[in-house]
GUNUPA-254053 format. One record per residue (C-alpha): x, y, z; chain. Coordinates in Angstrom, 2 decimals. Example, Ala and Ser with C-alpha at 12.3 -4.5 7.8 and 13.67 -1.06 7.14 Angstrom:
! residues 2
xx	yy	zz	unit
12.30	-4.50	7.80	A
13.67	-1.06	7.14	A
//
This chain:
! residues 398
xx	yy	zz	unit
22.55	-84.79	30.57	A
22.07	-80.99	30.38	A
24.87	-79.07	32.18	A
23.82	-76.98	35.15	A
21.65	-79.39	37.15	A
22.24	-79.82	40.90	A
20.72	-82.68	42.89	A
20.91	-82.95	46.67	A
19.60	-86.27	48.01	A
19.03	-86.83	51.73	A
22.24	-85.01	52.70	A
23.33	-84.81	56.33	A
26.54	-83.39	57.74	A
27.85	-83.83	61.26	A
30.96	-82.14	62.67	A
32.95	-83.38	65.65	A
33.97	-80.45	67.85	A
36.66	-80.81	70.50	A
36.21	-78.47	73.43	A
39.91	-78.48	74.31	A
42.89	-79.63	72.30	A
45.73	-81.44	74.10	A
48.83	-79.54	73.01	A
51.35	-81.40	75.18	A
51.68	-84.82	76.81	A
50.92	-83.15	80.15	A
47.71	-81.65	78.72	A
46.70	-85.08	77.48	A
46.89	-86.61	80.97	A
45.86	-83.63	83.10	A
42.93	-82.81	80.82	A
41.82	-86.40	80.44	A
38.06	-86.64	80.38	A
37.65	-83.01	79.30	A
38.64	-83.41	75.66	A
35.77	-85.57	74.49	A
34.39	-84.52	71.16	A
30.85	-83.26	70.72	A
28.81	-83.83	67.60	A
27.21	-80.83	65.91	A
24.63	-81.56	63.23	A
24.90	-78.87	60.55	A
22.54	-80.49	58.03	A
19.90	-83.17	58.50	A
18.33	-85.08	55.58	A
18.29	-82.16	53.12	A
16.97	-82.84	49.62	A
16.82	-80.34	46.74	A
16.59	-80.49	42.97	A
17.82	-77.45	41.01	A
17.17	-77.38	37.27	A
19.63	-75.99	34.70	A
19.29	-72.20	34.40	A
17.47	-71.85	37.73	A
18.52	-69.29	40.36	A
17.88	-70.52	43.91	A
18.53	-68.59	47.12	A
19.40	-70.17	50.47	A
18.23	-68.08	53.44	A
18.19	-68.61	57.17	A
19.78	-67.50	60.41	A
23.46	-67.90	61.18	A
24.16	-71.57	61.86	A
21.22	-72.85	59.84	A
23.51	-74.80	57.46	A
23.47	-72.57	54.36	A
27.22	-72.27	53.86	A
27.77	-75.92	54.79	A
25.36	-76.99	52.05	A
27.13	-74.73	49.55	A
30.54	-76.17	50.44	A
29.25	-79.70	50.04	A
27.87	-78.79	46.61	A
31.27	-77.30	45.70	A
33.07	-80.48	46.77	A
35.06	-78.69	49.49	A
33.68	-80.97	52.19	A
31.85	-84.30	51.97	A
28.43	-85.12	53.43	A
28.23	-87.53	56.35	A
25.43	-89.25	54.47	A
23.47	-88.73	51.29	A
24.82	-87.50	47.95	A
25.19	-84.37	45.85	A
25.46	-84.51	42.08	A
26.11	-81.59	39.71	A
26.43	-81.61	35.92	A
28.85	-79.28	34.19	A
31.56	-77.01	35.54	A
31.13	-75.41	38.96	A
32.39	-71.92	39.78	A
32.62	-71.21	43.52	A
32.62	-67.70	44.95	A
32.80	-68.81	48.56	A
36.09	-67.72	50.08	A
37.33	-65.00	47.76	A
41.08	-64.85	47.56	A
41.63	-68.35	48.93	A
44.88	-69.64	47.47	A
46.57	-66.23	47.13	A
50.24	-66.12	48.08	A
50.93	-62.92	50.04	A
54.45	-62.48	48.62	A
53.39	-62.94	45.00	A
52.25	-59.97	42.96	A
48.66	-59.53	41.93	A
49.64	-60.60	38.41	A
51.26	-63.83	39.65	A
48.29	-64.57	41.87	A
45.87	-64.19	38.97	A
47.66	-67.05	37.20	A
48.04	-69.08	40.41	A
44.42	-68.68	41.48	A
43.10	-69.16	37.97	A
44.96	-72.46	37.76	A
43.49	-73.56	41.11	A
40.05	-72.75	39.70	A
40.80	-74.97	36.70	A
41.47	-72.36	33.99	A
44.19	-73.23	31.43	A
47.05	-70.71	31.33	A
46.11	-69.73	27.77	A
42.61	-68.70	28.87	A
44.00	-66.78	31.84	A
46.24	-64.82	29.46	A
43.29	-64.05	27.22	A
41.22	-62.72	30.12	A
43.97	-61.15	32.18	A
43.27	-57.55	31.12	A
39.52	-57.99	31.72	A
40.14	-59.44	35.19	A
42.44	-56.60	36.21	A
40.13	-53.94	34.80	A
37.11	-55.44	36.54	A
39.00	-55.49	39.85	A
40.13	-51.87	39.24	A
43.70	-52.80	40.14	A
45.66	-51.62	37.09	A
47.80	-49.42	39.34	A
48.66	-52.20	41.79	A
48.68	-55.43	39.82	A
52.49	-55.82	40.05	A
52.66	-55.17	43.79	A
52.73	-58.04	46.33	A
49.19	-58.75	47.50	A
50.33	-58.43	51.12	A
50.40	-54.68	50.44	A
46.74	-54.71	49.30	A
43.89	-53.50	51.44	A
41.23	-56.07	52.31	A
38.93	-54.50	49.71	A
41.56	-54.78	46.94	A
42.26	-58.38	47.96	A
38.61	-59.35	47.78	A
37.99	-57.50	44.51	A
40.79	-59.43	42.81	A
39.44	-62.73	44.14	A
35.95	-61.95	42.84	A
37.24	-60.83	39.44	A
39.13	-64.10	38.91	A
36.17	-66.22	39.96	A
33.69	-64.14	37.93	A
35.51	-64.80	34.66	A
35.33	-68.59	34.89	A
33.53	-70.51	32.14	A
31.11	-72.18	34.57	A
27.72	-73.82	34.21	A
26.91	-73.44	37.92	A
27.81	-70.54	40.21	A
27.84	-71.06	43.99	A
27.74	-67.67	45.72	A
28.19	-67.00	49.44	A
27.61	-63.39	50.59	A
29.47	-62.03	47.56	A
27.81	-58.60	47.78	A
29.88	-57.82	50.86	A
32.80	-57.25	48.48	A
34.20	-53.75	48.02	A
32.34	-50.46	48.01	A
28.84	-49.73	46.76	A
29.90	-49.09	43.15	A
31.84	-52.37	42.98	A
28.91	-54.26	44.50	A
26.79	-53.03	41.59	A
29.40	-54.35	39.15	A
29.38	-57.72	40.93	A
25.62	-57.96	40.71	A
25.69	-56.97	37.04	A
28.25	-59.66	36.24	A
26.26	-62.33	38.06	A
23.03	-61.21	36.40	A
24.71	-61.53	32.99	A
25.65	-65.12	33.89	A
22.02	-65.78	34.79	A
20.75	-64.33	31.51	A
23.12	-66.65	29.60	A
21.32	-69.62	31.19	A
23.71	-70.37	34.05	A
22.54	-72.03	37.25	A
22.95	-70.03	40.48	A
22.83	-71.11	44.12	A
23.03	-67.98	46.25	A
23.51	-67.67	50.02	A
22.83	-64.24	51.50	A
21.30	-62.41	54.46	A
20.40	-59.63	52.01	A
16.76	-60.41	51.23	A
16.56	-57.69	48.58	A
19.46	-59.22	46.63	A
17.91	-62.68	46.91	A
14.58	-61.38	45.59	A
16.28	-59.57	42.69	A
18.36	-62.56	41.65	A
16.31	-65.65	42.48	A
12.85	-66.85	41.50	A
12.95	-69.59	44.14	A
14.37	-69.70	47.64	A
14.89	-72.31	50.35	A
14.58	-71.50	54.05	A
16.89	-73.54	56.29	A
16.30	-73.79	60.03	A
18.67	-75.78	62.24	A
19.95	-77.71	59.23	A
16.51	-78.72	57.97	A
14.54	-77.42	54.98	A
11.71	-75.42	56.58	A
10.28	-74.12	53.30	A
11.03	-74.36	49.59	A
9.06	-72.19	47.20	A
8.72	-68.77	45.49	A
11.30	-66.29	46.74	A
8.87	-63.70	48.05	A
6.94	-66.23	50.11	A
10.18	-67.68	51.49	A
11.47	-64.23	52.48	A
8.16	-63.41	54.20	A
8.46	-66.60	56.27	A
12.11	-65.82	57.06	A
11.30	-62.27	58.18	A
8.41	-63.54	60.24	A
10.68	-65.93	62.14	A
13.21	-63.14	62.68	A
10.58	-60.71	63.97	A
9.47	-63.26	66.57	A
13.06	-63.58	67.80	A
13.64	-59.83	67.76	A
10.44	-59.25	69.71	A
11.45	-61.84	72.29	A
15.03	-60.65	72.60	A
14.51	-56.88	72.35	A
16.16	-55.14	75.27	A
13.67	-53.23	77.41	A
14.86	-50.09	79.13	A
13.92	-49.67	82.81	A
10.70	-47.68	83.26	A
7.88	-47.20	85.72	A
5.62	-49.57	83.78	A
2.58	-47.26	83.95	A
2.35	-47.58	80.16	A
4.17	-49.91	77.82	A
5.16	-50.43	74.20	A
3.48	-53.73	73.28	A
4.87	-54.04	69.77	A
6.56	-52.09	66.97	A
6.74	-53.13	63.32	A
8.05	-51.75	60.03	A
5.71	-52.34	57.12	A
6.02	-52.08	53.36	A
3.54	-50.60	50.92	A
1.42	-53.78	50.91	A
1.32	-54.02	54.70	A
3.92	-56.79	54.87	A
6.48	-56.72	57.65	A
9.87	-55.72	56.24	A
13.53	-55.35	57.18	A
14.80	-54.18	53.78	A
13.64	-51.18	51.78	A
14.63	-49.41	48.59	A
15.40	-45.69	48.69	A
12.21	-43.74	47.97	A
9.89	-46.61	48.95	A
6.93	-45.96	51.29	A
7.51	-47.05	54.89	A
5.08	-47.42	57.78	A
5.93	-47.69	61.46	A
3.11	-49.34	63.44	A
3.36	-49.08	67.23	A
0.96	-50.60	69.77	A
0.84	-48.97	73.21	A
-0.96	-50.10	76.36	A
-1.88	-48.80	79.79	A
-2.93	-51.34	82.44	A
-4.49	-48.55	84.52	A
-5.61	-44.97	83.78	A
-2.61	-42.71	83.11	A
-2.18	-39.29	81.53	A
-1.37	-39.38	77.81	A
2.38	-40.03	77.53	A
4.88	-38.84	74.94	A
6.16	-41.32	72.37	A
9.81	-40.65	71.60	A
11.49	-41.91	68.44	A
15.15	-41.80	67.44	A
16.58	-42.99	64.11	A
20.30	-43.77	64.12	A
22.71	-45.18	61.59	A
24.84	-48.27	62.15	A
27.55	-46.14	63.78	A
25.12	-44.64	66.32	A
24.84	-41.20	64.72	A
21.43	-39.57	65.19	A
19.69	-39.18	61.82	A
16.23	-38.05	62.92	A
14.01	-37.82	65.99	A
10.37	-37.22	66.77	A
8.23	-36.53	69.83	A
4.57	-37.50	69.54	A
1.76	-36.47	71.88	A
-0.33	-39.62	72.19	A
-3.26	-37.56	73.47	A
-3.69	-36.15	69.97	A
-3.82	-39.72	68.61	A
-6.65	-40.80	70.93	A
-4.91	-42.07	74.06	A
-7.56	-43.93	76.13	A
-8.86	-42.11	79.19	A
-9.08	-45.43	81.02	A
-6.98	-48.56	80.75	A
-6.64	-49.80	77.18	A
-4.57	-49.88	74.02	A
-3.66	-47.42	71.27	A
-2.30	-48.35	67.85	A
-0.29	-45.47	66.39	A
1.02	-45.36	62.84	A
3.68	-43.22	61.18	A
3.46	-43.17	57.36	A
6.52	-42.09	55.37	A
5.38	-41.80	51.73	A
8.91	-41.71	50.30	A
11.87	-42.93	52.35	A
14.52	-40.15	52.22	A
17.37	-42.53	53.14	A
19.65	-43.62	50.30	A
21.81	-46.46	51.62	A
22.79	-48.02	54.94	A
21.73	-49.97	58.01	A
19.56	-48.13	60.54	A
18.03	-48.60	64.01	A
14.82	-47.21	65.46	A
14.72	-46.63	69.21	A
11.39	-46.02	70.94	A
10.45	-44.79	74.38	A
7.43	-43.63	76.40	A
7.72	-40.81	78.93	A
5.22	-38.82	80.98	A
3.75	-35.67	79.45	A
6.56	-33.53	80.88	A
9.28	-35.85	79.57	A
10.72	-36.30	83.07	A
9.88	-39.94	83.80	A
10.50	-42.94	81.57	A
7.45	-45.19	81.50	A
8.78	-47.78	79.07	A
11.40	-48.07	76.37	A
12.64	-50.54	73.78	A
16.20	-49.96	72.61	A
17.28	-51.13	69.13	A
13.84	-52.66	68.68	A
13.80	-52.28	64.92	A
16.71	-52.65	62.56	A
16.37	-52.22	58.82	A
18.50	-51.81	55.71	A
17.98	-49.33	52.87	A
19.38	-50.05	49.40	A
19.79	-47.51	46.59	A
17.21	-47.60	43.83	A
19.46	-46.25	41.10	A
22.65	-44.21	41.40	A
22.10	-42.66	44.84	A
25.15	-42.34	47.06	A
25.61	-41.34	50.66	A
23.23	-41.64	53.59	A
20.33	-39.41	52.53	A
18.44	-39.19	49.24	A
18.43	-35.44	48.53	A
15.13	-34.80	46.81	A
14.38	-31.60	44.97	A
13.68	-30.01	41.61	A
16.21	-28.14	39.53	A
15.16	-25.08	37.56	A
16.96	-22.41	35.59	A
17.49	-19.19	37.52	A
17.55	-15.69	36.09	A
20.85	-14.90	34.37	A
22.57	-11.57	34.01	A
21.09	-11.00	30.53	A
17.55	-10.99	31.96	A
18.24	-8.33	34.57	A
//
């Protein structure tokens, strides 16, 4: 049988959760009747077939069962029912650094963790320099890992796991490791594995990474396969389900209610609703406004902030110039950004409607839209500084 195949047949997994543990004999008697276990169904009758050399993404909200399915495939936990079969050697990048001893040096932990992963000592010796160089820890490899920062700790764990001779790689949010430059190295290493014909099962909330790495994706909802198909179509369905939740849960600031923000969406170049963009990509903000009764044209306020709350940009739009209805009705306004000037980060758009003088708040949606921008090349920092270099006049020309 060809190495690299993964078969999931009618797999379910149920966890028993105790609301309160009885730590003493007194707790056992006093808390009697309050310690009954509850059953939580993480997966329900999931079936998948992954061919050798295929890269499959698992997407879904938190609690949808993605990581549980990956851990069952890795053999870390067993299914309550059903079966999982995999051919060939499995490399798991699930809990990076699991098995490290804090008092051992980085060097000692490379050998310890490599042995846990199933690498013979001879192979670890052969790859030791590559592992250390990839983790960028030459200066600290002989220090106890308890002195490492969390980033150094995770980089070493990834480097060990990335140099396994595996047929199947199980990846769980691995691009959260280290800084931006190291994330690029991680992606490059995984992409090399894919090009060599390795099988990949990839869990991530990063839709851009899933689309770059996987040709096929599976959407899990409440432990059930909601869709299995081409990655782009799966991501569109996933974003659509998220946008419904965001729209329902968006916090609405107190206002007079004379006019309201009905909806706000971020769109890509093809008009599809998006939450992830590449630096330099076109972006469109579509906002639908409504007045239940005649009201003077309000001002539409927009604030763009980064994940830390710092103001990046703001705008104040006179809706009268956009055709605000003289009587009750709706207005669809659209902001087109031909080339997104943001380079990298997570951002929030806050919208509000005020009267023409800006004194009274009519309606407002806080943190309505959240989106992520990824670099398209070697950009660094928050903003993509666009411009054209040219040679200036030198002293010899004067």
